[in-house]
N, C-alpha and C positions, 0 to 999 in steps of 0.2 A: 846155332845158325851162324854162318860166316858171310862175309861180304866180299865182293869183288873190288878192284881198285876204284871203279867209278861209283861205288856205293850200292850197286844192285845186289840182290841176294843171289848167291850161287846155287842154281837149281840142283846141280849134280851133288852138291854137298849139303843139301837141305837137311834141317834138323827135325826133330819130333815136333818142336813148336811150330815150325813152318807148316808141317803136315796138318797139325791141328787147326791152324789158321785157315788153311786151304779148305779143309772139311767144313769148318764153320761158315766160311764165305759161300761155299756151295750150298749148304743147308739154307742159308738166308736167301740166296738167289732162287732156289727151288720153291721156298715158301712164298716168295713174291709172285712167281710165275704160276704156281699151281692153280689158284682160283680161275685165272683167265684161260689157262690150258684146259681145265676141266669144263669150262663153259663152251669152249670150241667143240670138245668131244660130245657134250650134252646136246648141242645144236643138231648133231647128226641123228639123234634119237627120233627126230620127227619123221624120218623116212624120206627117201629120195623124191617120191611123188609129191608129198605134202610140201617139202622144201622147195621144189621147183615151182609148184603152184603159188607159194608165197612170194618167191623171188620174182616171178613174172607177172604178179598181180598188178593192176593199174595203180593201186595205192603205193606199193613198193617202188614202182618205176617213178611215180610222182615225187615221193620224198627223196629219191636218189637225185632226180633232176633239181629239186628244190635245194638240197644240200650243196650240190655242185655249183648252182647259181650263187648261193649265199657265200660260199667260200671264195669263189672267183671275184664277186663284187666287193666283198669286204677287204680282200687282199689288195685288189687294185686301188680301192679308195684309200687304204692305209698307206700304200706307196706314194700315191699322189699327194697325200697330206704330209707324211713323215719325211720324205726326201727333201722337199723345199724348205721345210722348217729346220731340218738338220743343217742344210747349207747356210741358211740365214744365221743360225746361232753359232756355227763353227767357223765359217769362212767369210763373213761380211762384217761391215762396221755397224751392224744393227744396234741402235741405242739400247742400253740395259740388257746386254746379251746374257749375263749371269742370271738375271731375274727371269728372262724368257726361257732359258734352259730349264730352270727348276719348274716353273708353272706349266710348261708344255709337256713335261714328263709326268706331272701329278695325276692326270686322268687315269693312269694305270692303277692308282690306289682306290679308285671308285669301282666296286664290283659292277659288272655290266648289267646285272639284273636290277640293281638299285638305280642305275642310269635309265633303264627301261621304265621303271615305275615313274621316275621323275618326268620323262618325256611324254608318257601317256597322260600324266596329270597336267602337264603344261600344254600339250598340243593335241590331246585326244578330243573326241567329239563333244564332250561336256567339260573340257579342260579350261585352264586359265585363259588361253588365247581366244577360245570360242566365246567365253564370257565377256572379254574385252571388246570383241568385234560385234557382238550382238546388238548393242545400242546404235551401231553404225549401219545396221540393215544387213549385215552379213549373217546369213542363216546357217551356213555350213562351211567347213574348211576341209581341205583334202585329208583323207584318213591317214593316221600314223601307223595303222595296223598293216600287216602283210610284209611282203619282201622289202619294200622301200623303207619302212620304219625299222625293220630289223637290221638292214644294211647301214642305215644312218646311225643307229645307236651303237652297234658293234664297232663300226669304223671310228667313231668319236672316242671310244674307250679302249681300243686296242692299237690304234696307230702309234702310240709311244714305243711299241716293240720295234717298229721300223725306224722311228726317230732316233732311238738310243743306239741301235746297232749301226745305222748309217752315220751318225755323228761320231761314233768311235772310229769308224773307218776313215772319215774325213780328217780327224785329228791325227791319224797315223799316216796320212798320205804325204808323199814327198812333193811339197809344193813347188819345188824348182821345175817340175815338169810343166806346170801351168805357165811359168815364166818363159820356158823354152817355146811352148806353143804360141805364146803372145808375140815372141820375137819373129815368129813365122806368119805374123799378120792374122792370126785367128782371133775372133772376138771372144769375150768371156764365155758366151753361150757355146760357141764352136769349140773352145778349149775344154769346156766342161763335158760336152758330148763326146769329143774324140779322145780326151786324155783322162779326165777324172772319172767319168761314169764307168768305163771298163775296170778301173782300179778298185772302185768301191762297190762293184756289183756283188761280191761275196757278202759284204755287210748288209746290203739291201736284201739279198736272198735269205740271209739268216733271220732277219726281222720278218720277212714275208712268210717264212716257214712257221715261225711262232704264231703269227696272226692266223694262218690257215689252220693250224692244229687247234688253236683256241676256238676258232669259229666252228669247226667241225664238232668239237666236244661240248660246246656251250649248250646248256639246257634252259637256263632261266630266261634269257632274252627272247629266243624264238617262242617260248611258251607264252610269255607276257604279250608278245606282238601277234599272237595267233597265227604263227607261220609254221607249217608242218615240216619238220626235218627228222632225221633219225632219232636224235635224243628224245624229242617230244613223243614220237610214236612208240619208242621203247618204254617210256614211262607210262603211256596210256595202256599199252598191252599188258604191262606188269600189273597195273591196278585193276584191269579187267580179267585177271587170272589167265591171260594168254601167255603163260611163261615160256612155252615152246617157241611161239612166234617171237617173243621178246628176245629169247636166246639167239635165234637165227638172225634177227635184225642186228643184235649186238655184234655178232661175228661179222656180218656184212660191214657194219660201221668200223670195226677193228681192221678189216681188210682195206677199207678206204684210207684209214690212218696210216697203215703200213705202206700203201701205195704212194701216199704223199711223201713219206720218209724216204722211200726208195727213189722217187724222182729227184728229191733234193740231194740225196747222196750221189746219184749219177751226175747231176749237174755240177756238184762240188768237185767230183773227181775229174770231170772234163775241163773244169775251169782252170786255166793256167795262170790267170791273173790273181794277184794277192796284194793287199795293201800292206806295204812294209813300212816300218818306222822311218820317218824322214824329218826334214826340217819343218818346223812349225812357224807360225807367225804370218803367213801369207794371208792378207786380208783384201777382199774385194770392196771397193767403195760403191755404196748403193746410190749416192747422189740423190736425185729427185725421187728415185724409187724407194727411198727410205720410208716415206709416208704410206704408200700402198703396202709395203712389207709390215709396217707396224699395224695397219688396219687388219691385215690377214692374220697376224698373230693374235690380235685382240679378239677377232671374231671366233677363232678356234677356242681360245680360253673361255670366252663367254658361253659357248655351246657346251663345252666339256666340263667346266667347273661352276660357272655362275648359275646356269640353269638347274643342275641337280642340287647343288647346295642351297640355292634360293628356294627351290620347291620343298626341300627337307625343312628349311627354316619356317616356311609358310605352314607346313603341316604341324609344326610345334605349337603355333599360336592360333591357328584357325579352328573354329568350332563347326558344328553341324554334322549332318550325315556323312559318313565316310572319313571324318576327321576325329571322331571320338573313338574310344577304345572298344566300344560295344561290349561284347562278352569276352573280349580277349585282352584283359588288363595285362600290361607289361610288368614283369617282375625282374629285379636286378639279378636274381638267381640264374636267369637265362644267360646273362653275361658271364657269371661265374662258371656256369657249366661249360660255356665255350672256351674260357681260359683254361679250365682244368683238362678237358679232353685235348685241346691243342698242345698244352704243355706236356701231357703224357705222350702224345704222338711224337712230339719233337724229341723227347728223351729216348723213346724206344727206337725211333728212326736213326738218331745219332749213334746210339750204342751199336745198332745193327750195321750201320754204315762203316764203322771203324775198321773191321777186318777186311771188308770188300775194298774200301778206299786205300787202305795201307798196302794191301797186296798188289792192287793194280798199279800203284805208284812205284813199288819197290821190286817187282818181279816181272819177268817176261815169260809168257807161256800161253798156250791156247786156253787152258782152263781159267786162268785169272781174267783173260780178256772176255771169255764167255760169261763168267759170273758177273763181271762188270756190266756187260751189255744187257744181261737178263734183268738186272735191277731197273733198267730204263723202260722195260715193256709196260709196267704199270703206269708210268708217267705219261707214256705216249697214248695209252688207252683212255678214252673219255671217262669221266667220273661216273656217269650213269652205267657204263659197261662194268667198271670195277665194282660198283655197288650191287648191280644185278648179279654178277658172278658170285659175290660173297653171300648174297641172299640165297641163291640156288644151292651153293656149297653148304651153307649153314643149315638150311632146312633138311637137306638130304643126309649129311654126314655128321654135323655138329649141332643137333637140335638144342643142346644145353647152352650153346653160345649164341644162338640166333637172337637178334635184337638185344644184345648185351654190349656193355662198354668195351670189353676186350675185342669183340669183332669189329666194332666201329673204329677203334684205334688201329687195329690191324689194317682196315681199309685205308685209313689215312697214310699209314706207313707204306703200303703198296703204292699209293699214288705219289708220295712225295719223298721217298727215300733217296732218289737220285740227287736231290738238292744237297743232302747231307753227304752223299758219296762224292759228289763233285768237289765240294769245298774241302773235304778231308783229303782227297787225292791231291789237289793243288797245294794244300798246306804241307803235306808230306814231301812233295817234290821240292819245296823251297827250303827244307831242312838241310843244312850243311852235313854231308855224309861223313866228313872227317870227324865230326863231333861224336857220332855213333861209334866209329872205329876207336876213337880215344877212350870212350867208356868201356868198350870191350877189352882194350889192352890193360885197363885198370882192374880187370877181373870181374866186372859186372856181368851177370847173365843177360841173355837177349831180352827177357821180360823186364829185368831191372833197368837195362839201358833204355828200353822204350819208355818206362815209367819216369825215369829221372831226366832223360834228355829229350826224346821225341815228343812226348805228350805235352810238356810245358810249352814247347815251341809251336806245336800245331793247335794249341788251345784256342787262340783267337779265331782261326779259320773254322774250327769245329763249332765254336759258339755261334759264329755267323751262319753256318749251315743250319744249326738248330733254330736260330731266329727265323730263317726263311721258312723252314717247315712249320713252325708255330704260326707265322702270319698267314701263310697260304691255307693252312688248315682252318684258321678262323673264318675264312671267306668261302670255303668249299660248300657247295649247295647240293648237287644231285646225290652223291654218295651219302651225305648226311641225312637227306630225306628218306633214303631207302634203308639205312642201317641203324638209325638212332633207336634206342630202347623206347618202349611205350612210356609216355609220360615224361620223358627226358627231353626238355626243350633247350635249344641253344638260340643264339641271336638269329642265325639264318633260318632255322625252322620256324621261329616266331614271325620273322619278317614274311616268310613265304605264306604262312597261315593267314595272317591279317590281310595281305594283298589279295589272296585267293577269295577271302570273304568280302573284299571291297572296302576294308577299313585302312586305306592308305595312310591316314594320319597317324595311326597307331604304330606305324613302322618308322616314324621319324627318329625317335630316340635311339633305338637299336641300330638303325642305319647310320646315324651320325657316329655312334660308338665304333661301328665297323670301319667306317671311313677313317676315323682318327687312328685306330690301331693299324689299319692297312698302310697308313702313311709311314709307319715305322719301316715297312719293307722298302719303300722308296728311299728312306734315309740310308738304309744299308747299301742300296744300289749307287746312290750318289756319293756315298763315302768311298766306295770302291773306285769311282771315277776320279776322286781326289782333285788334283789341280786342273783336270780337264774341264771341270765345271767353272767356266769363267766367262 
């Protein structure tokens, strides 16, 4: 294998090693896509008439409308929360900005289904708030269930996607443009609307896309809030042995996901504005608005962190029905099981991501681009769809692997391999290409050059990708519920089991462990922000 002057691999003079890497990357991409592609093919086995009857049925129309309403409301709510908070922490003299930046991002480490448990316990019909108000003569409070509760919980725990991406855009924004607008007698609000907002729109859109995709794919929160959406109906159909209907609904959900990605891609392509790196340090003085701003930040943190962590702490020490373990005693082996499968998934995903990430960073060509994009299909697909596809695939073609650890780990790899591919790709791009050329001139083979030069330099990025896969696997719920072997319990399967039986208190310890471990993922994100967290 030889390299061009700019360090890229010369495709015309490709070596046997490069051909082997390309074949390996293609095999990995096909393995990731195969279950989902097969599910799409399987959905057509229902027949045209049955498929049309299902797609036009009132229940399908209703869950389509419900899902669209939920995605729209949660995305809008996240933008309304995330953008002002990003402005306050990035471009104002808000007191304790570093502290607020960290705590306002922390809700991302709380799995939304644990937040939903906590809000039902706090604000449900027989919850803590109802108990406090009963002596005052208040017999009932507005229900937390349904669309309003689902929107509230999801917004509170996913708005950090918009907060982080908008904040990054603001920190990269050329602040001299605000000064220019101010010299033209525009107010701060006018300057923000006319100058800043168009420049940071791509950052807001990127966060909104993540929120929309998460909302569409979330299974736990709508189920706990008794709100019918695609993920909940697919799970219900699967458990009712309506696998053909579940397959068709999965394909329809996958189609909606692809449509959202297509809309975002179109908007990104049409958007000529981009936030370029510029001068930092421009700070808006809040003046008397400092106190309302502090109250706003405090309210958000109270709802996102104090309520769920307070409820979990209450569950730890409170007794009585619903707070005892019942017949579901917690065992620490469940935590060990979670760690083992997450570690194995991280290891397999990292090894599989190496050839795909390396080739996409070092070569130009339609095949490498195609293989790179194919690995992202499983990540875009909701977890319940990936889980259902593998159940279908396993039962039909791999009965020996059905409900085994290898199939569960493969499901995690399909879902989260893009995290490892992305970090590997960015790490390879940062390696000085002249070092590789120097190793080649010293007589090292391409494989030896990679092992001695490239691998040590990309190791931190590869480890970071593995850590992200590990931590997201720890929290994954729907695919775990569908694919875990019989009798093999993890933290999330135990939490789901006890909440389903009404023993919320038994979920306290595993939920706190999950939150603590998930906090490590935020540490990775904030470490990548570096000095911007200020």
